[in-house]
C-alpha positions as CSV (number, residue, x, y, z in Angstrom):
1,M,166.2,24.7,51.9
2,S,165.0,27.9,53.6
3,K,165.1,28.6,57.3
4,E,161.2,28.3,57.4
5,E,160.1,25.1,59.0
6,K,158.9,22.6,56.6
7,K,155.2,21.8,57.0
8,T,154.1,18.3,56.9
9,P,151.0,17.4,54.9
10,E,149.1,16.6,58.2
11,A,149.8,20.1,59.5
12,E,148.6,21.7,56.4
13,N,145.2,19.8,56.5
14,Q,144.4,20.7,60.1
15,P,142.3,23.8,60.7
16,V,143.8,26.7,62.5
17,Q,142.3,27.1,66.0
18,P,141.6,30.7,67.0
19,E,143.1,31.8,70.2
20,Q,140.4,31.5,73.1
21,E,140.0,34.3,75.4
22,D,139.4,33.7,79.1
23,T,135.7,34.8,79.5
24,A,135.1,33.2,82.9
25,P,135.5,36.3,85.0
26,Q,133.1,38.3,82.7
27,E,130.4,35.6,82.8
28,Q,130.7,35.4,86.6
29,A,130.2,39.2,86.9
30,Q,127.2,39.1,84.6
31,G,125.7,36.2,86.6
32,A,126.2,38.1,89.8
33,E,124.6,41.1,88.3
34,A,121.6,39.2,87.1
35,G,121.2,37.5,90.5
36,E,121.2,40.8,92.2
37,Q,118.6,42.2,89.8
38,E,116.4,39.2,90.4
39,K,116.7,39.7,94.2
40,Q,115.8,43.3,93.8
41,E,112.7,42.4,91.6
42,A,111.6,39.8,94.1
43,A,112.0,42.3,97.0
44,G,110.0,44.8,95.0
45,A,107.2,42.3,94.4
46,E,107.0,41.4,98.1
47,T,107.1,45.0,99.4
48,P,104.3,47.2,98.1
49,E,105.2,50.7,96.9
50,T,104.2,53.4,99.3
51,F,102.9,56.8,98.1
52,T,103.2,59.9,100.1
53,L,100.5,62.5,99.4
54,T,101.1,66.1,99.8
55,R,98.8,68.3,101.8
56,E,97.6,70.0,98.6
57,Q,96.8,66.6,97.0
58,M,94.9,65.5,100.2
59,E,92.8,68.7,100.2
60,K,92.1,68.2,96.5
61,M,90.9,64.6,97.1
62,E,88.7,65.7,100.0
63,G,87.2,68.4,97.8
64,L,86.4,65.8,95.1
65,A,84.9,63.5,97.7
66,G,82.6,66.4,98.9
67,Q,81.6,67.1,95.3
68,L,80.7,63.4,94.7
69,S,78.6,63.4,97.9
70,A,76.8,66.5,96.8
71,L,76.1,65.1,93.4
72,N,74.8,61.9,94.9
73,D,72.4,63.8,97.2
74,Q,71.2,65.9,94.3
75,H,70.6,62.7,92.3
76,L,68.6,61.1,95.2
77,R,66.5,64.3,95.5
78,L,65.7,64.3,91.8
79,M,64.7,60.7,91.9
80,A,62.4,61.4,94.9
81,E,60.8,64.4,93.2
82,Y,60.3,62.4,90.0
83,D,58.6,59.6,91.9
84,N,56.3,62.0,93.7
85,Y,55.5,63.7,90.4
86,R,54.7,60.3,88.8
87,K,52.4,59.3,91.6
88,R,50.7,62.7,91.7
89,T,50.1,62.6,87.9
90,Q,48.8,59.1,88.1
91,K,46.4,60.0,90.9
92,E,45.2,63.1,88.9
93,K,44.6,60.9,85.8
94,E,42.6,58.4,87.8
95,S,40.5,61.2,89.4
96,I,39.7,62.8,86.0
97,Y,38.8,59.4,84.7
98,Q,36.5,58.6,87.6
99,D,34.8,62.1,87.4
100,A,34.2,61.6,83.6
101,K,32.9,58.1,84.2
102,A,30.5,59.3,87.0
103,D,29.2,62.1,84.8
104,T,28.5,59.7,81.9
105,I,26.7,57.2,84.2
106,G,24.7,60.0,85.8
107,K,23.1,60.8,82.4
108,F,21.7,57.3,82.2
109,L,20.1,57.3,85.6
110,E,16.8,58.8,84.4
111,V,16.5,56.0,81.9
112,Y,17.1,53.6,84.8
113,D,14.3,55.3,86.8
114,N,11.8,55.1,83.9
115,L,12.5,51.5,83.2
116,E,12.3,50.6,86.9
117,R,8.9,52.4,87.2
118,A,7.6,50.6,84.0
119,V,8.7,47.2,85.3
120,S,7.2,47.8,88.8
121,Q,3.7,48.4,87.4
122,E,1.4,45.5,88.3
123,G,-0.5,43.6,85.6
124,D,0.3,42.8,82.0
125,E,2.9,40.3,83.1
126,D,2.4,38.4,79.8
127,N,2.6,41.6,77.7
128,V,5.4,41.4,75.2
129,H,6.3,45.0,75.6
130,K,6.6,44.7,79.4
131,K,8.8,41.6,79.0
132,G,11.0,43.5,76.6
133,M,11.4,46.4,79.0
134,T,12.1,44.0,81.9
135,M,14.9,42.4,79.8
136,I,16.4,45.8,79.0
137,F,16.2,46.9,82.6
138,H,18.0,43.8,83.8
139,E,20.7,44.4,81.1
140,L,21.1,48.0,82.3
141,Q,21.5,46.8,85.9
142,G,24.2,44.3,84.8
143,I,26.1,47.0,82.9
144,L,26.1,49.3,85.8
145,E,27.2,46.6,88.1
146,K,30.2,45.8,85.8
147,L,31.1,49.4,85.9
148,G,31.3,49.3,89.7
149,V,28.0,51.2,90.3
150,T,26.0,50.3,93.4
151,V,22.4,51.3,94.2
152,I,21.6,53.3,97.4
153,D,18.3,52.1,98.8
154,P,18.3,53.2,102.4
155,A,14.7,52.4,103.5
156,G,14.7,51.6,107.3
157,Q,18.4,52.7,107.7
158,P,19.7,55.6,109.7
159,F,19.8,58.9,107.7
160,D,23.3,59.6,106.3
161,P,23.7,63.2,105.0
162,E,26.7,62.3,103.0
163,R,24.6,59.9,100.9
164,H,20.9,60.9,101.4
165,N,18.9,64.0,100.6
166,A,16.0,64.4,103.1
167,V,13.0,66.3,101.5
168,L,10.4,65.4,104.2
169,H,10.3,64.7,107.9
170,I,7.5,62.9,109.7
171,E,6.6,61.9,113.2
172,D,6.5,58.1,113.5
173,E,6.7,56.3,116.8
174,N,7.3,53.0,115.1
175,L,10.6,54.2,113.8
176,G,13.6,55.5,115.6
177,E,14.9,59.0,115.3
178,N,16.6,60.0,112.0
179,V,15.5,56.7,110.3
180,V,14.6,56.7,106.6
181,S,10.9,55.9,106.4
182,Q,10.5,56.2,102.6
183,V,12.7,56.4,99.5
184,F,11.4,58.6,96.7
185,Q,14.4,58.1,94.4
186,K,17.3,55.7,94.8
187,G,20.8,56.9,94.9
188,F,23.9,55.6,93.2
189,L,27.6,55.2,94.1
190,L,30.6,54.7,91.9
191,G,33.1,53.1,94.3
192,D,32.9,55.6,97.3
193,K,31.9,58.5,95.1
194,V,28.2,59.5,95.2
195,I,26.8,59.9,91.7
196,R,23.3,60.7,92.9
197,F,22.0,61.2,96.4
198,A,19.0,59.2,97.5
199,T,15.9,61.3,97.9
200,V,14.3,60.2,101.2
201,Q,11.7,60.9,103.9
202,V,13.1,60.8,107.5
203,A,11.3,60.0,110.7
204,N,11.9,62.3,113.7
């Protein structure tokens, strides 16, 4: 029998256990390190970072702020100029439209005068032609009214040189001074614009 120890069957069947190293000090060091890192992170989360700007950076920021303010002022001026331009253009369009409208209406006033004279003639009230002219005259009056036209008939009213055209002056003690005594031709207004002055006789 050799000098080697004789192994029993039980010893041969048991697994060989590897030698265990003592890792406790290393784990404690890692734990302490992790704890320290967590503390530092917590301290960093609670305390905000502070930035120190150099004088050059501050001057650059002030310059950018000045440029932004200048651009903002320029934008406001452009907006104001555009708004004024829009209002001025709209006013010019309305003025051109009103002038064209007044000129067009003015060309129909002679027709108005002729129809009014025909309708004002006495007699022939049952005449078919006169009835037809009366209907046409009333239709023309309605159209002018819808267009915003008003008639100037200043008989008995003070003379207004901005709306009346005096062609005769008479002495009349029954009327006050500068009072319209007779209307030869009625005037017309489109809003505040005179389409045609009223032709009148004025008492002195």
